[in-house]
N, C-alpha and C positions, 0 to 999 in steps of 0.2 A: 291216734293220728299216725299214718304211715311215716316212716322216718324221713322220707325225702320230699314230703308234700310242702312243708313250710320252709322252702329253701332260702327265703329272704333272711330269716334270722341267722341261718348258718353263714350266709355271705357276710352279714354285719359282723359276726364274730371274727371272721378272717380279716376284714379290712375296715374296721370301725371309723378310722380317721381319714379315709380317702373320700374325695368329693364324689357324690353320687349324682346330684341334680343341680343344674344351674338354670335360672330363669333369665333368658337373654334380654327381656324387656326391662327388668329391674336390676339385673346383675346379682340378685340374691343367689346364694348357694347353700347346699345342705350336704353334710357328710352322711355316710351310711348310718352312723350312730344317731345323728340328728333326725334323719328320716325315720328310723326305727322308733324314736320317741314320739314323733308325730303319729305314726301308724298305731302305736299302742293307745294313745289318747282317743283316736277315732274309733278303733275297735271297741274300746270300753264304752264309748258313747253309743255306738250301734247296739252293743249288748244291753246297755241300760234301756234303750228304746224298744227292746223286745225283739230285735233282729235275731232270727234263728237260722239254722241250717236250711238251705233251700229258698230262703226269702230273697227277694230281689232288691238291690240297692243301685240306683241309677245316678248319673251325673249329666248335667246339661251345661256345658261350659267350653270356652276355647281352651287350648292346651294350657295346663296349669298343674302345679305340683299336687293339687287335690286329686288328680287322676291316680297318682301313685299312693297317696294317703288312703283313698277309698279302696283301690285294688288290693293292696296288701292287708288292709284291715279286714276286708271281706274274706281274703284267703284264710285268716285266722279263725273266723267264725263259721265258715262253711256256707256262707251266703253266695249269691250270684251277682257279679259286677256287670252293669249294663251302661256302657257309654252311649249316650243319645246323640243322634245326628242333629246338630243345631241348624243345619242348612235345610232341613225338611220344612215343608209348609206346615201350617198349624194342623190341617186335616191329617197329613201323613204322620206328624208327630203324635197326634191324639190316637191314631190307630196303633202305633207302636206301644204307647203307654197303656192303652187298654189291653193289648195283647200280653204284655209282660207283667202288668200290675205291680209296679215297685212299691215298697213300703216307705222308702225314703228317696228323695231326689235332691242331690246337691245342685244348686242353681247359681249361675252367675247372674247378678241383678239385670244385666242387659238382655237376658232371655226370659225374665219373669213374666213379661207381658204375654208371651206365647202360651204360658201355662194357666194364666188367671181364669180363662173361660172354659177350661177343660174340667170334665168330671173325673176326679181321681181322689182316692183316699190316702194318697201319699203325703207324708210330711215333708216340708221343704226345709233344706238347710242352706242358708245363704253362703255363697263363696265370694267374699268381697276381700280382695287381697288375701290375707290369711286369717281374717277375723273369725272365720267359722270355727277355728280351733277353740275359741273362747267358750263355745257351747259344750266342749268336751271336758269331762272331769279327768283329773290326772291320776286319780287313785287306781290301783291295780285290782282287777277282778279275775276270778278263776274262770277263764274261758276254756272249757274242757270238752270240746266237741269232737266226736269221732269222725274223721274225714278220710274217705277212700280216694284213691287216685282217679277213679272214673267219675267221681262226683263233679257236678258243674262248678266252674269257677267264674266264667265270663260268658256273656251272650252278646254277640255283635250282629247287628241287623244288616243284611245285604241291601244293595242299592234299590232294588224294586223298580227297575225301568220297565219290566213286564210283570204285571200283577203286583200284589202287596209285598212289602219287605218281609223277609224270612229271618227269624232269630236263629243264628247259628250258635249252638251250644258247645263251648269249648271247656273240656274238663281240666282238672289239675294236671292230669297226665298229658293232655294235648299241648298245653302251654309250656309245661316243663320240657317235653321232648322237642318241641319246636325250638326252644331256647338252646337246649343241649346240642341238637343237630346243627343249629346255626353257628354256635360258637366254635364247635369242633370242625365242621366242614368249611367254614369261612375263615378259620384261623383268627378269630377275635381274641383279644386279650385285655388284661387290666389297663393296658396303656392306650386303649382305643377310646376315642371321643366321637359322638355323633351329634348332629343337629336335627331335632325332630320338628319339622315344619308341617308335615302332613298331620291333619287332625287326628287326635287319638281316639275319636269315635270310630276310626277306620283301622282295620287290622294292620295296615302298613305303618301307621303312626305308633301303634301299640306294640306289635309283635315282630316287626322286621328287625329293628335294631334296639329299640328302647329296653324291652324286657330281657332279651339276650345279653345286652351289655351290663345290665344290673346283675344278672346272674354271675357273670364272669368278673365283676368288680370294676367295670369301666365307668365312663362318665356320659351322662345324657344332658344335652343342652336343649331346653324347650323354648319354642317361639309360639306366641299366641295366635299369630296369623302368618301369611306368607307375603313377603315383599322381596322381589328378586335382588335389588341392591342390598337390602339389609341382610338377606340370607348369605350373600357372598361375604359381606362384612363380618358376620358372625362366624362363618367357616374359618376365616383368617384370624379373627380375634381370639377364638377359643381353641385354635389349633386342632380343628377336627380332622380325624383320620379316615372316617367312613361316613357317607351320607346316602340317603335315599330321597329322590324326588320323582314325581311323575313327569312324563314327557312335556306336558304343557308348562310345567315349572321350568324345566331345562330350556325350553324354547325361549322363555323370558330371561333366564340367567345368562345364556351365552350372548345375549345382546347388550348386557350391561358393560359400561366402560371398565368397571373394576375387574370383571372377569377377564376382559381382553388384556389387561395389563398385569394380571397376577399370575404367579407360577405355583401357588398352593404348595409350599414346601413340605407340609406335614401330611398332606392327603395321600392315603394309600389307594383309594378307589372311589369313584363316583358310581352309584348304582341307580339305574332307572327301573321303575316297576309300575304296575297298575294298568298299563296299556302298552301295545307295541310301540317301540321307539323309532322315530324317523331316522334314517341313516345320516341325514345332515347333522344331527346332534352328535352321533359317533364321530363324524369328521371334524366337528368343532373342537372336540377334546383331543382327538388324534393330532391335529395341527399344533396343539400346545404341548404335546408329549405327556398328556395326563391319562392315567388309567381310568377307563370307563367301560362299564359292562351292563348288560341287561339281565334282570331277574324275572322270574315267573312265580306267581303264587295266587292263591285264592283263600278267602276267609275260611272255607271249609277244611283247608289242609294246611294249617299252620300260621302263616301262609308260605313259609320258605320251603322250596323243594329241589332247587338246582344250584350247582356251583360251576362257574367257569373262571379259570385263571385269566386275568386281564391280558396276559401275553398271548392268549389264544383268540382274543376277540377280533383281531385284524384278519386272522386266517379263517375264522369261523364267524364272519360278520352276521349279526342278527341271531346267533345261537344263544340260548340260555344256559348251555353247558350240559353237564351230566348230572344224574341223580345224586343228591347228598348222601352221606354215609348211612343214615338211619331211616331211609324211606325207599320204597320200590316204585317203579313205574312200568307201565306197558302201554303200547299204542295198538289199538284194535280196529278192525274193519266193522262194518255194520253187522256181519254174521258172527262177530266175536273172535275171529281168527286174528292172531298177532300179525301186523303188517311186516313187509320186507323192508330192507334199507331204502330210505328216501321215498317210501310210499306213505301217503297221508291217511291218518285215522284219528279216532278219538283218544285223547290222553286220559289214562286212568292212574290214580295214585293210591298208595297204601303205606301206612305207618302209624306209629303211636301218636303222631302229631295230628292225626285226623280228628274231625269233629265227632261228637257223639250222636247228635240228632238235631232236627229243626224243631224249635219250640212250637208246640201245639199243631204240628204238621206231620203226622206219621206217614201219610201217603207220599208226601214229597221226600221224606227221609228214605223210604223204600226205593224210590226212583233214582236217588243219588248214590246211596250205599248198597252195593250188590256184592255178596260174597266177600265182604271186607274191603272192596275196592271203591274208591270215590270216583264216580263218573263226572269228569270236569265240564263236559260240554265244549271243550276246546279241541281244536284240530291241531295235530302236530305231526312232525316227521323226524326220524332219526337217521343220521348219515352213517356211512360205513365205519366211522371212527367212534360212534356212540354219542355224538353231539346232537342235542335235541333242538329243533326249531319250532316255535309256535306259529302256526299258519293263520289262525284266526278262530273266532267262535263258530261252532258247528251251525248255530242258527243264523249266522251271518253269511254262510256260504251261498253263492248265487248259482242257480242252475238255469242256464240260458240255452235254449235249443238242444238240451240234453248234455251240454258241456258244463263241467264244474269250474267256477271262477272263485278264487280266494282273494277277497278284497285287499288284503295286506300287500300282496305282490304289486297290485296296481297303485295303491297308495304310496308305497315306497318309491316307485318310479315317478309318480307325479310330484312328490315332495323333493325329488332330486332336481327339479326345474328351479333355476335360480330365482324366478319371480314368484314362486309359490311358497307361502308360509305353512299352510296346513291343507290336508286333503282327506276326504272321507268318501268311501265308495260303498254303495248299497245296491241291492236289487229291488226293482220296482215291477209291479205286475204288468204283463203284456199279453195281449190276445194271441199273438203269433208265436212268440218265443217262450212264453211262460213267465219269464223274468227278463228284464234288460238291465245291463250294467249302467249305472248313473253315478257321476262324480260331483261332489261339492268341494269347491276350492276357495281358499282365501289367498288372494294374490296381492303383491306389492304394486303392480302396475296393471293396466287394462290388458286383458287377454281375450282371445276369441276361441270359440269351439273348434274352429278349423286349425288354429295354431296348436292347441293341445292334442287334437286328434293326430296331427302329423307327428308331434313329439312322442305320443304313445306308440305310433306305428314303427318308430325306430327300434323298439325293444319288445313290445308286447304282442302276443298272438292276436290276430284280428278279432276273434270272438270275445276277447277280454277287454278290448278298447271300449271305454264308455260311449254310449249312444247319445248322451246328453251331458253337458257340463253346466252346473249352476254356480254362479259367482256370488259369494256371500261376504259380508263384512266380517263375520265371525261364525264359528261353528258352535252349535249348542253343546254344553257340557253337563255331565252328571254332577252329583254332589261331591264326588272325589276327583273331578277334573278329567274324566274320560269323555271322549266325543260321544254324544248321545245320538246314535244312529236310529234308534226307535223314533225319536222326535222328528228326525229328517224324513223317515219313511212315512210317518203319519201326515206330515205337512205337505209332502210332495208326491203323494200316492198317485195322483192323476197328473203325471208330469207333463203330458202333452199340452195341457191347458194351463200349466202353472206359469206364473210370472214372478219375478223377484224384484222387489222395489229397491 
């Protein structure tokens, strides 16, 4: 085994008696040494069950210490850890299980019904509180597997809003370098504590703060689900210093009474990720004098790639900052030429934190990784000071009458309206213009198309102003809380004849 592959045991050696994990629901806590003992039992259990290098071990559960038990046990054996998305439908989940063919699935009993009708040769290990450890023998076995840094360690399935989900294979090297890059670039330390509410089947829950903080000796508080009031309570109770939520979570958090009356004395910075963040959320934190910034990442690249000092967020509103220390970026035009300052192009990323390949999808891998660069499919621009701004998804760009419209610009303006909670802008087919700009809004009071058209005309160039506004009670979301624009486009493709109940 390479000397730096099993970094967890090295960390335990340094800080055995420091708290590693806290379960916010039960208030149970585990030191690094106690977590190591659990991991050893689980690793031996897997080894006894015949799990070998390259075998897949999955988990289907809400956030639970078992994620760390399984992950670090798999790290010892050389198997591949697969956190399964419990929000998937049975058909989607069955596709993923057939694709990765796990030999063992750790299951919370609340999800057992989803698996009972599926054809799988996997053995099930029940995760009921911590009773699953009773299946594990405490004896020590000689697990002597040769593991190289490029060997797979985890596989995280992407959302799959277009086509089937893809298994993103992250190697020991990928995960280690994401953690190293994050702790160094973001100045994380042993004194930091995070609250992980994002599901750990998602790279944001697993790799943004959880694993980097365990590398550096910090503390991870896990919550099995998200409730805005309880999240704020936990941040205060456990004296969290850094947290990550997606914009939809922040939208709920800033409306809680506890948020409004708290000053969060221990918090260094609130970070938003997963989707572009509405500017009204920035303003809510700014009014309270709290550090808030936006990150950018994707499963295929760590996910962490940028750093911005919270002092710069007001001057560079909406920027994700500059590249982290150990990764490279470039922004290119369609012809591959690097763009000029403030010109929009596709964002490319490169570094040791990048994924190895898509599971069983060599053609998709070739389309994404070219000459060592990950083609993100995201559009971005860089200003003259080197700060990067994410403009939106390449596939979301609207071309109307030959003009390019980036939905994020229109969404930000709409969401600045005092009566609008959320907005999504998409392009829909049109015989005359090719595509037309259409907006979907969730409003606090009744609004009209004419009112919003006049509001948009105050700031937005005429061809960018939506031709139609749909007023919805809520916007459809993906499994990780992003607005599902594909669902909107499918439902309202013939917008002239559409009606909204």
